[in-house]
Structure formats: C-alpha cells, structure tokens
MINU-937389 format. One record per residue (C-alpha): chain; x, y, z. Coordinates in pm, 1 decimal. Example, Ala and Ser with C-alpha at 12.3 -4.5 7.8 and 13.67 -1.06 7.14 Angstrom:
% residues 2
+-------+----------+----------+----------+
| kette |       c1 |       c2 |       c3 |
+-------+----------+----------+----------+
|     A |   1230.0 |   -450.0 |    780.0 |
|     A |   1367.0 |   -106.0 |    714.0 |
+-------+----------+----------+----------+
***
This chain:
% residues 118
+-------+----------+----------+----------+
| kette |       c1 |       c2 |       c3 |
+-------+----------+----------+----------+
|     A |  -3423.3 |  14573.5 |  -7388.5 |
|     A |  -3047.0 |  14263.3 |  -7440.1 |
|     A |  -3058.3 |  14012.5 |  -7203.1 |
|     A |  -2689.7 |  13920.5 |  -7052.8 |
|     A |  -2602.9 |  13612.0 |  -6881.5 |
|     A |  -2363.0 |  13696.0 |  -6626.4 |
|     A |  -2185.2 |  13380.6 |  -6537.9 |
|     A |  -1984.0 |  13344.1 |  -6208.2 |
|     A |  -1597.5 |  13200.5 |  -6134.1 |
|     A |  -1417.7 |  13133.6 |  -5864.3 |
|     A |  -1134.5 |  12902.1 |  -5649.7 |
|     A |  -1348.7 |  12669.8 |  -5543.7 |
|     A |  -1088.2 |  12595.0 |  -5266.0 |
|     A |  -1154.6 |  12962.0 |  -5126.1 |
|     A |  -1575.7 |  12919.8 |  -5122.1 |
|     A |  -1527.1 |  12575.4 |  -4899.7 |
|     A |  -1337.1 |  12714.8 |  -4665.0 |
|     A |  -1490.7 |  13132.3 |  -4652.0 |
|     A |  -1657.0 |  13155.6 |  -4257.2 |
|     A |  -2028.7 |  13217.3 |  -4158.8 |
|     A |  -1929.3 |  13614.0 |  -4105.9 |
|     A |  -1773.2 |  13534.8 |  -4454.2 |
|     A |  -2094.4 |  13395.9 |  -4679.4 |
|     A |  -2389.9 |  13591.2 |  -4459.9 |
|     A |  -2145.5 |  13945.9 |  -4667.2 |
|     A |  -2137.9 |  13728.5 |  -4970.6 |
|     A |  -2485.4 |  13740.2 |  -4937.6 |
|     A |  -2548.5 |  14046.3 |  -4804.7 |
|     A |  -2340.0 |  14156.5 |  -5119.5 |
|     A |  -2544.7 |  13975.2 |  -5372.1 |
|     A |  -2925.8 |  14077.0 |  -5236.5 |
|     A |  -2721.9 |  14434.3 |  -5267.4 |
|     A |  -2688.4 |  14318.4 |  -5618.0 |
|     A |  -3009.1 |  14163.1 |  -5663.8 |
|     A |  -3164.0 |  14489.7 |  -5496.6 |
|     A |  -2980.6 |  14723.0 |  -5810.1 |
|     A |  -3132.6 |  14524.0 |  -6111.3 |
|     A |  -3433.0 |  14511.4 |  -5901.7 |
|     A |  -3696.3 |  14390.3 |  -6197.7 |
|     A |  -3428.6 |  14316.3 |  -6441.0 |
|     A |  -3257.5 |  14013.5 |  -6285.2 |
|     A |  -3461.6 |  13688.1 |  -6410.8 |
|     A |  -3311.2 |  13467.8 |  -6247.9 |
|     A |  -3014.0 |  13321.3 |  -6087.4 |
|     A |  -2898.7 |  13068.5 |  -5897.0 |
|     A |  -2565.9 |  12916.9 |  -5682.8 |
|     A |  -2456.5 |  12607.1 |  -5821.1 |
|     A |  -2354.8 |  12260.8 |  -5656.3 |
|     A |  -2022.5 |  12180.7 |  -5631.9 |
|     A |  -1754.4 |  12072.1 |  -5960.9 |
|     A |  -1839.9 |  11756.3 |  -5728.7 |
|     A |  -2171.4 |  11647.6 |  -5870.3 |
|     A |  -2128.5 |  11808.6 |  -6219.5 |
|     A |  -2189.6 |  11543.3 |  -6507.5 |
|     A |  -2094.6 |  11568.8 |  -6874.6 |
|     A |  -2194.1 |  11435.6 |  -7202.8 |
|     A |  -1982.4 |  11444.9 |  -7466.9 |
|     A |  -1927.5 |  11182.7 |  -7779.6 |
|     A |  -1654.9 |  10951.4 |  -7878.3 |
|     A |  -1428.7 |  10903.3 |  -8107.2 |
|     A |  -1751.4 |  10695.8 |  -8282.4 |
|     A |  -1995.2 |  10904.0 |  -8151.8 |
|     A |  -2071.0 |  10694.7 |  -7852.5 |
|     A |  -2227.3 |  10893.6 |  -7554.9 |
|     A |  -1995.3 |  10917.8 |  -7294.9 |
|     A |  -2099.7 |  11015.0 |  -6941.8 |
|     A |  -1837.0 |  11111.7 |  -6728.0 |
|     A |  -1805.9 |  11239.8 |  -6349.3 |
|     A |  -1677.4 |  11649.1 |  -6339.7 |
|     A |  -1642.3 |  11949.4 |  -6536.9 |
|     A |  -1540.7 |  11946.6 |  -6942.7 |
|     A |  -1198.3 |  12008.0 |  -6793.9 |
|     A |   -948.2 |  12120.6 |  -6438.9 |
|     A |   -960.6 |  12345.5 |  -6351.8 |
|     A |   -907.6 |  12627.3 |  -6050.3 |
|     A |  -1179.7 |  12830.6 |  -6109.4 |
|     A |  -1523.1 |  12671.7 |  -6111.8 |
|     A |  -1820.6 |  12788.2 |  -6277.9 |
|     A |  -2022.8 |  12874.9 |  -5980.7 |
|     A |  -2349.6 |  13043.7 |  -6047.9 |
|     A |  -2479.7 |  13290.5 |  -6258.2 |
|     A |  -2777.0 |  13565.9 |  -6285.9 |
|     A |  -2926.4 |  13603.4 |  -6611.2 |
|     A |  -2987.0 |  13974.5 |  -6654.2 |
|     A |  -3244.8 |  14242.4 |  -6865.0 |
|     A |  -3040.5 |  14537.1 |  -6950.6 |
|     A |  -3083.8 |  14837.9 |  -7229.8 |
|     A |  -2759.5 |  14774.4 |  -7248.9 |
|     A |  -2388.8 |  14629.5 |  -7197.5 |
|     A |  -2221.4 |  14948.6 |  -7055.4 |
|     A |  -2564.1 |  14861.6 |  -6827.4 |
|     A |  -2529.7 |  14542.2 |  -6693.3 |
|     A |  -2101.1 |  14614.3 |  -6676.9 |
|     A |  -2270.1 |  14811.9 |  -6417.9 |
|     A |  -2466.2 |  14614.1 |  -6246.8 |
|     A |  -2257.3 |  14261.5 |  -6255.0 |
|     A |  -1980.9 |  14502.3 |  -6076.6 |
|     A |  -2112.1 |  14454.3 |  -5787.1 |
|     A |  -2073.6 |  14119.8 |  -5720.9 |
|     A |  -1768.6 |  14058.5 |  -5439.9 |
|     A |  -1605.8 |  13831.4 |  -5669.2 |
|     A |  -1549.1 |  14075.5 |  -5894.2 |
|     A |  -1304.2 |  14230.0 |  -5577.9 |
|     A |  -1189.4 |  13911.1 |  -5496.6 |
|     A |   -817.2 |  13835.8 |  -5699.4 |
|     A |   -993.2 |  13405.7 |  -5601.2 |
|     A |  -1314.4 |  13490.9 |  -5910.7 |
|     A |  -1457.2 |  13658.4 |  -6183.1 |
|     A |  -1702.6 |  13794.6 |  -6371.7 |
|     A |  -1827.0 |  13720.2 |  -6734.7 |
|     A |  -2066.9 |  13829.5 |  -6917.5 |
|     A |  -2200.3 |  13709.9 |  -7208.0 |
|     A |  -2467.7 |  13832.1 |  -7451.5 |
|     A |  -2812.7 |  13557.5 |  -7486.4 |
|     A |  -2791.4 |  13497.5 |  -7826.7 |
|     A |  -3165.7 |  13594.8 |  -7967.6 |
|     A |  -3237.0 |  13402.4 |  -8334.7 |
|     A |  -3518.4 |  13520.9 |  -8578.4 |
+-------+----------+----------+----------+
***
C-alpha cells in the first residue's frame, strides 16, 4: 500500500463566509470521506488561517528570515490535509473526489504520493 498526502485548497474568504449550515454540510461530507477511507485514513487536520502562518527562509547572506504569513499571496490557500494509505493513485483519486472542496469552484484538492526512501 502506498501513502498519499491529500492537500485541500480553497479561498479563505469564502470559507470564512460560510453559514453554520454550510459548515455543517462540509463537515458531513468530510465525515463521509473519512468513513469511505476507513483504516486507510491515517490522519488529517484543518489548518488555521494564513494569518496564523509563519514562514522561514534564508536571505541572500544565509541568515534566517522569519516572516508572518504564507510564502506566497494567493487566493487559494492550503486549508487542510489528509494522509491516506491506498492501493494506488486511482484509489486515492476515488476517495479524494468525495471531498466537498472538489465540488466547489473556489477550492480544489492536490494528491501527492509520499516518497519512501530506503
């Protein structure tokens, strides 16, 4: 079995504007995803907003720079993730396609295989 990181992206302003009922619908869909993944769901979490992010990088002199916020300013931001174990990419796609962010026009999902080094 391979491991896949499912990255959930969306428009933070639209997420923040969801009604309580819409949030409940999203959470229900995520619950259905988790039930479908079963034991293959190894973990996952919703992330705090980008205003809580801290980015690290080196400047031209090799000194550590610590800045508030994400690396790049974009409309769609990383909002959460799941770590899945699946037989193959096709199975991971089938499971991830159940996520509500795939169905909206302001979101999307990226699936990345987890590299295994010997």
